[in-house]
mmCIF file of the C-alpha atoms, coordinates in Angstrom:
data_MODEL
# 
_entry.id   MODEL 
# 
loop_
_atom_site.group_PDB 
_atom_site.id 
_atom_site.type_symbol 
_atom_site.label_atom_id 
_atom_site.label_alt_id 
_atom_site.label_comp_id 
_atom_site.label_asym_id 
_atom_site.label_entity_id 
_atom_site.label_seq_id 
_atom_site.pdbx_PDB_ins_code 
_atom_site.Cartn_x 
_atom_site.Cartn_y 
_atom_site.Cartn_z 
_atom_site.occupancy 
_atom_site.B_iso_or_equiv 
_atom_site.pdbx_formal_charge 
_atom_site.auth_seq_id 
_atom_site.auth_comp_id 
_atom_site.auth_asym_id 
_atom_site.auth_atom_id 
_atom_site.pdbx_PDB_model_num 
ATOM 1  C CA . MET A 1 1  ? -5.029  -64.944 31.218 1.00 0.00 ? 1  MET A CA 1 
ATOM 2  C CA . GLN A 1 2  ? -3.471  -66.425 28.144 1.00 0.00 ? 2  GLN A CA 1 
ATOM 3  C CA . ASN A 1 3  ? -6.073  -64.722 25.923 1.00 0.00 ? 3  ASN A CA 1 
ATOM 4  C CA . VAL A 1 4  ? -5.221  -61.305 27.383 1.00 0.00 ? 4  VAL A CA 1 
ATOM 5  C CA . THR A 1 5  ? -1.509  -61.955 26.947 1.00 0.00 ? 5  THR A CA 1 
ATOM 6  C CA . ALA A 1 6  ? -2.057  -63.121 23.370 1.00 0.00 ? 6  ALA A CA 1 
ATOM 7  C CA . ALA A 1 7  ? -4.166  -60.053 22.574 1.00 0.00 ? 7  ALA A CA 1 
ATOM 8  C CA . LEU A 1 8  ? -1.508  -57.723 24.011 1.00 0.00 ? 8  LEU A CA 1 
ATOM 9  C CA . THR A 1 9  ? 1.200   -59.494 22.040 1.00 0.00 ? 9  THR A CA 1 
ATOM 10 C CA . VAL A 1 10 ? -0.754  -59.188 18.772 1.00 0.00 ? 10 VAL A CA 1 
ATOM 11 C CA . ALA A 1 11 ? -1.519  -55.523 19.460 1.00 0.00 ? 11 ALA A CA 1 
ATOM 12 C CA . ALA A 1 12 ? 2.141   -54.799 20.167 1.00 0.00 ? 12 ALA A CA 1 
ATOM 13 C CA . GLU A 1 13 ? 3.282   -56.489 16.953 1.00 0.00 ? 13 GLU A CA 1 
ATOM 14 C CA . GLU A 1 14 ? 0.902   -54.565 14.674 1.00 0.00 ? 14 GLU A CA 1 
ATOM 15 C CA . ALA A 1 15 ? 2.366   -51.651 12.749 1.00 0.00 ? 15 ALA A CA 1 
ATOM 16 C CA . HIS A 1 16 ? 1.382   -48.223 13.999 1.00 0.00 ? 16 HIS A CA 1 
ATOM 17 C CA . VAL A 1 17 ? -0.585  -46.094 11.584 1.00 0.00 ? 17 VAL A CA 1 
ATOM 18 C CA . VAL A 1 18 ? 1.046   -42.691 11.169 1.00 0.00 ? 18 VAL A CA 1 
ATOM 19 C CA . ASN A 1 19 ? -0.895  -39.923 9.459  1.00 0.00 ? 19 ASN A CA 1 
ATOM 20 C CA . GLU A 1 20 ? 1.553   -37.507 7.918  1.00 0.00 ? 20 GLU A CA 1 
ATOM 21 C CA . LEU A 1 21 ? 0.861   -33.802 8.283  1.00 0.00 ? 21 LEU A CA 1 
ATOM 22 C CA . ILE A 1 22 ? 0.685   -31.573 5.218  1.00 0.00 ? 22 ILE A CA 1 
ATOM 23 C CA . ALA A 1 23 ? 3.344   -29.283 6.719  1.00 0.00 ? 23 ALA A CA 1 
ATOM 24 C CA . PRO A 1 24 ? 5.915   -29.451 9.508  1.00 0.00 ? 24 PRO A CA 1 
ATOM 25 C CA . ALA A 1 25 ? 4.432   -29.211 12.998 1.00 0.00 ? 25 ALA A CA 1 
ATOM 26 C CA . TRP A 1 26 ? 5.875   -25.744 13.711 1.00 0.00 ? 26 TRP A CA 1 
ATOM 27 C CA . VAL A 1 27 ? 3.855   -24.288 10.796 1.00 0.00 ? 27 VAL A CA 1 
ATOM 28 C CA . PHE A 1 28 ? 0.619   -24.991 12.676 1.00 0.00 ? 28 PHE A CA 1 
ATOM 29 C CA . GLY A 1 29 ? 1.788   -22.695 15.478 1.00 0.00 ? 29 GLY A CA 1 
ATOM 30 C CA . VAL A 1 30 ? 3.714   -19.990 13.647 1.00 0.00 ? 30 VAL A CA 1 
ATOM 31 C CA . GLY A 1 31 ? 1.243   -19.682 10.732 1.00 0.00 ? 31 GLY A CA 1 
ATOM 32 C CA . PRO A 1 32 ? -1.826  -18.661 12.754 1.00 0.00 ? 32 PRO A CA 1 
ATOM 33 C CA . PHE A 1 33 ? 0.328   -16.431 14.974 1.00 0.00 ? 33 PHE A CA 1 
ATOM 34 C CA . ALA A 1 34 ? 1.680   -14.574 11.920 1.00 0.00 ? 34 ALA A CA 1 
ATOM 35 C CA . LEU A 1 35 ? -1.834  -14.259 10.485 1.00 0.00 ? 35 LEU A CA 1 
ATOM 36 C CA . MET A 1 36 ? -3.131  -12.795 13.748 1.00 0.00 ? 36 MET A CA 1 
ATOM 37 C CA . MET A 1 37 ? -0.239  -10.312 13.867 1.00 0.00 ? 37 MET A CA 1 
ATOM 38 C CA . LEU A 1 38 ? -1.023  -9.166  10.305 1.00 0.00 ? 38 LEU A CA 1 
ATOM 39 C CA . MET A 1 39 ? -4.685  -8.673  11.208 1.00 0.00 ? 39 MET A CA 1 
ATOM 40 C CA . LEU A 1 40 ? -3.664  -6.754  14.337 1.00 0.00 ? 40 LEU A CA 1 
ATOM 41 C CA . ALA A 1 41 ? -1.425  -4.484  12.244 1.00 0.00 ? 41 ALA A CA 1 
ATOM 42 C CA . ALA A 1 42 ? -4.286  -3.823  9.801  1.00 0.00 ? 42 ALA A CA 1 
ATOM 43 C CA . ILE A 1 43 ? -6.721  -2.997  12.591 1.00 0.00 ? 43 ILE A CA 1 
ATOM 44 C CA . THR A 1 44 ? -4.187  -0.779  14.353 1.00 0.00 ? 44 THR A CA 1 
ATOM 45 C CA . SER A 1 45 ? -3.436  1.137   11.156 1.00 0.00 ? 45 SER A CA 1 
ATOM 46 C CA . LEU A 1 46 ? -7.149  1.892   10.660 1.00 0.00 ? 46 LEU A CA 1 
ATOM 47 C CA . ARG A 1 47 ? -7.814  2.779   14.273 1.00 0.00 ? 47 ARG A CA 1 
ATOM 48 C CA . SER A 1 48 ? -7.799  6.568   14.034 1.00 0.00 ? 48 SER A CA 1 
ATOM 49 C CA . VAL A 1 49 ? -9.135  7.127   10.519 1.00 0.00 ? 49 VAL A CA 1 
ATOM 50 C CA . ALA A 1 50 ? -12.253 8.874   11.820 1.00 0.00 ? 50 ALA A CA 1 
ATOM 51 C CA . LYS A 1 51 ? -10.147 11.330  13.814 1.00 0.00 ? 51 LYS A CA 1 
ATOM 52 C CA . ARG A 1 52 ? -7.649  11.941  11.027 1.00 0.00 ? 52 ARG A CA 1 
ATOM 53 C CA . HIS A 1 53 ? -9.957  13.856  8.669  1.00 0.00 ? 53 HIS A CA 1 
ATOM 54 C CA . PRO A 1 54 ? -12.241 16.626  9.916  1.00 0.00 ? 54 PRO A CA 1 
ATOM 55 C CA . ALA A 1 55 ? -15.890 16.488  8.920  1.00 0.00 ? 55 ALA A CA 1 
ATOM 56 C CA . PRO A 1 56 ? -16.709 18.669  5.916  1.00 0.00 ? 56 PRO A CA 1 
ATOM 57 C CA . THR A 1 57 ? -18.316 21.983  6.793  1.00 0.00 ? 57 THR A CA 1 
ATOM 58 C CA . THR A 1 58 ? -21.403 22.983  4.858  1.00 0.00 ? 58 THR A CA 1 
ATOM 59 C CA . ASP A 1 59 ? -24.301 25.363  5.315  1.00 0.00 ? 59 ASP A CA 1 
ATOM 60 C CA . VAL A 1 60 ? -26.712 23.023  3.541  1.00 0.00 ? 60 VAL A CA 1 
ATOM 61 C CA . ASP A 1 61 ? -29.065 21.143  5.824  1.00 0.00 ? 61 ASP A CA 1 
ATOM 62 C CA . VAL A 1 62 ? -28.313 17.537  4.914  1.00 0.00 ? 62 VAL A CA 1 
ATOM 63 C CA . HIS A 1 63 ? -31.087 16.107  7.093  1.00 0.00 ? 63 HIS A CA 1 
ATOM 64 C CA . GLY A 1 64 ? -33.946 17.552  5.065  1.00 0.00 ? 64 GLY A CA 1 
ATOM 65 C CA . ALA A 1 65 ? -35.281 20.026  7.619  1.00 0.00 ? 65 ALA A CA 1 
ATOM 66 C CA . ALA A 1 66 ? -35.867 22.557  4.841  1.00 0.00 ? 66 ALA A CA 1 
ATOM 67 C CA . GLY A 1 67 ? -39.383 23.553  3.806  1.00 0.00 ? 67 GLY A CA 1 
ATOM 68 C CA . ARG A 1 68 ? -41.408 21.529  1.366  1.00 0.00 ? 68 ARG A CA 1 
ATOM 69 C CA . SER A 1 69 ? -40.401 23.747  -1.514 1.00 0.00 ? 69 SER A CA 1 
ATOM 70 C CA . GLY A 1 70 ? -36.788 22.596  -1.216 1.00 0.00 ? 70 GLY A CA 1 
ATOM 71 C CA . GLN A 1 71 ? -35.420 25.925  -0.050 1.00 0.00 ? 71 GLN A CA 1 
ATOM 72 C CA . ARG A 1 72 ? -32.829 26.089  2.663  1.00 0.00 ? 72 ARG A CA 1 
ATOM 73 C CA . SER A 1 73 ? -34.042 27.061  6.099  1.00 0.00 ? 73 SER A CA 1 
ATOM 74 C CA . GLY A 1 74 ? -33.320 30.595  7.244  1.00 0.00 ? 74 GLY A CA 1 
ATOM 75 C CA . HIS A 1 75 ? -34.238 32.344  3.983  1.00 0.00 ? 75 HIS A CA 1 
# 
């Protein structure tokens, strides 16, 4: 029992190792939250871009269904 008591006494007398953080603790919570909010704002602002501008109207067949001579279909 004396060995256990001696080991506990030595362990209690040793200095505790403290690893300092590179920033205050609150930065590790607020920083990622702010970053996520900025990404959410960017995604939300780009959400309706496809609906905002109508597709261009053209009478040219853009899929290449014209004849082999390169003329437009319907002529």
